[in-house]
C-alpha positions as CSV (number, residue, x, y, z in Angstrom):
1,M,-0.1,0.1,0.0
2,L,2.7,2.4,1.1
3,W,4.7,2.4,-2.3
4,Y,1.3,2.3,-4.1
5,L,0.2,5.5,-2.5
6,H,3.6,7.2,-3.2
7,L,3.3,6.4,-6.7
8,C,-0.1,8.1,-6.6
9,A,1.0,10.8,-5.3
10,E,4.2,11.3,-7.5
11,A,1.5,10.8,-10.6
12,G,-0.7,13.6,-9.1
13,I,-3.5,11.4,-7.9
14,V,-5.3,11.9,-4.9
15,V,-6.6,8.9,-3.2
16,M,-9.1,9.4,-1.2
17,E,-9.5,6.2,0.4
18,Y,-7.9,2.9,0.2
19,V,-9.5,-0.4,1.7
20,D,-7.7,-3.9,1.2
21,R,-9.2,-7.5,1.6
22,A,-6.3,-10.0,1.0
23,M,-7.3,-13.3,0.3
24,G,-4.1,-15.9,0.4
25,T,-4.3,-19.5,-0.6
26,M,-2.4,-22.0,1.8
27,I,-1.0,-25.6,0.9
28,E,-1.3,-27.3,4.5
29,R,0.8,-30.5,4.5
30,Q,0.2,-33.6,6.5
31,D,1.9,-32.9,9.7
32,G,0.4,-29.8,10.1
33,S,3.2,-27.3,8.5
34,G,2.3,-25.6,5.4
35,H,3.0,-22.3,3.1
36,F,1.6,-19.7,1.2
37,E,1.0,-20.4,-2.3
38,E,-0.3,-17.1,-3.3
39,V,-1.9,-14.0,-1.6
40,V,-4.1,-11.9,-4.0
41,L,-4.7,-8.2,-2.8
42,K,-8.0,-6.7,-3.4
43,P,-8.0,-3.1,-2.8
44,T,-10.9,-0.8,-3.4
45,V,-9.3,2.3,-4.2
46,T,-11.3,5.7,-4.5
47,V,-10.0,8.5,-6.6
48,N,-11.4,12.2,-6.6
49,N,-10.6,12.6,-10.7
50,S,-12.5,10.2,-13.2
51,G,-9.4,10.7,-15.6
52,M,-7.1,9.1,-13.5
53,V,-8.7,6.1,-13.3
54,D,-6.9,4.0,-15.8
55,L,-3.7,5.3,-14.1
56,A,-4.5,4.5,-10.7
57,A,-5.2,0.8,-12.0
58,K,-1.9,0.7,-13.8
59,L,0.2,1.9,-10.9
60,H,-0.8,-1.5,-8.7
61,D,2.0,-3.4,-11.1
62,M,4.8,-0.6,-10.6
63,A,3.8,-1.0,-6.9
64,N,4.0,-4.8,-6.8
65,E,7.4,-4.5,-8.8
66,K,8.9,-2.2,-5.8
67,C,7.3,-3.7,-2.8
68,F,9.5,-4.7,0.0
69,I,6.9,-7.5,1.1
70,A,6.2,-8.7,-2.3
71,N,10.1,-9.0,-3.0
72,S,10.5,-10.9,0.1
73,V,8.0,-13.9,-0.1
74,N,8.6,-16.9,-1.8
75,F,5.3,-16.8,-3.6
76,P,3.5,-14.6,-6.1
77,V,1.5,-11.5,-4.7
78,R,-1.3,-10.5,-7.6
79,H,-3.4,-7.5,-7.4
80,Q,-6.7,-7.3,-8.4
81,A,-7.8,-3.4,-7.9
82,D,-11.1,-1.9,-8.1
83,I,-10.7,1.7,-8.6
84,Q,-13.7,4.0,-7.8
85,V,-14.3,7.6,-8.2
86,F,-15.3,9.6,-5.0
């Protein structure tokens, strides 16, 4: 989220609200241990300018490339963003 908000600020996008409902898929082994197979971030982002919706959606890919957490885990982190206008 922090990289995303930073990139939006640099691009002149005013984010009015950001709510994320992340979902993860875990694989559990027979011994009770396990690991995440994938995480999907499902943010709902509200911006104040309808002309910025496409750019706001595209910035999620760039934020994912720069994200410290996404770059530190051994499973994919994807985004399914919903961009709304205030």
